[in-house]
C-alpha positions as CSV (number, residue, x, y, z in Angstrom):
1,M,-0.1,-46.1,58.2
2,G,0.0,-43.9,61.3
3,F,-0.4,-44.4,65.1
4,P,-3.6,-43.5,66.8
5,A,-3.5,-40.0,68.4
6,V,-4.4,-41.4,71.8
7,I,-1.0,-43.0,72.5
8,D,0.7,-41.2,75.4
9,K,4.4,-41.9,75.0
10,R,5.2,-40.5,78.4
11,A,3.1,-43.1,80.1
12,E,5.5,-45.8,78.9
13,R,8.6,-44.5,80.5
14,E,8.3,-46.1,84.0
15,K,6.1,-49.0,82.9
16,Y,8.8,-51.6,83.6
17,G,10.3,-50.1,86.7
18,E,13.2,-48.4,84.9
19,T,13.6,-45.6,82.5
20,K,14.0,-46.3,78.8
21,K,17.2,-45.2,77.2
22,Q,17.7,-44.4,73.6
23,K,19.2,-47.1,71.4
24,Q,19.9,-47.2,67.7
25,F,19.7,-50.2,65.4
26,M,19.1,-50.9,61.7
27,L,16.2,-52.7,60.1
28,T,15.4,-53.7,56.6
29,E,12.6,-51.8,55.0
30,S,10.3,-54.8,55.2
31,A,11.1,-55.4,58.9
32,S,10.3,-51.7,59.5
33,H,6.9,-52.0,57.8
34,I,6.2,-55.1,59.9
35,L,7.2,-53.3,63.1
36,D,4.8,-50.4,62.0
37,R,2.0,-52.9,61.6
38,L,2.7,-54.7,64.9
39,A,2.8,-51.4,66.8
40,F,-0.4,-50.2,65.1
41,D,-2.2,-53.4,65.9
42,R,-1.1,-53.2,69.5
43,R,-2.0,-49.5,69.7
44,V,1.5,-48.7,71.0
45,T,4.6,-46.9,69.7
46,R,7.3,-48.7,67.7
47,S,9.6,-48.6,70.8
48,E,6.9,-50.1,73.0
49,A,6.2,-52.8,70.4
50,I,9.9,-53.8,70.4
51,E,9.9,-53.8,74.2
52,Q,6.8,-56.0,74.4
53,L,8.1,-58.4,71.7
54,I,11.5,-58.8,73.5
55,R,9.8,-59.4,76.9
56,E,7.4,-61.9,75.4
57,E,10.2,-63.9,73.8
58,A,12.2,-63.8,77.0
59,E,9.2,-65.1,79.0
60,R,8.6,-67.8,76.4
61,R,12.2,-68.9,76.7
62,E,11.9,-68.6,80.5
63,L,14.7,-66.1,80.7
64,S,14.8,-64.1,83.9
65,D,16.7,-61.1,85.0
66,D,20.0,-63.0,84.4
67,W,20.9,-60.5,81.8
68,K,21.6,-58.0,84.5
69,Q,24.5,-60.2,85.6
70,E,25.9,-61.0,82.2
71,S,28.4,-58.7,80.5
72,V,27.5,-57.9,76.9
């Protein structure tokens, strides 16, 4: 399963008012396949799908920009 050729990855960089930075994490093979499907269905990259899912969950939980003040 591949991504549609019309996705412009450069257009996503400033979408949220900040530049994305490279992160690394591990997924099981099944979670990776699910991520592929979610990204494909949304017509976005895997990175953008993760960004959208995190932001949707944060909104659902009514989280705000409090994370900026928390130390991780």
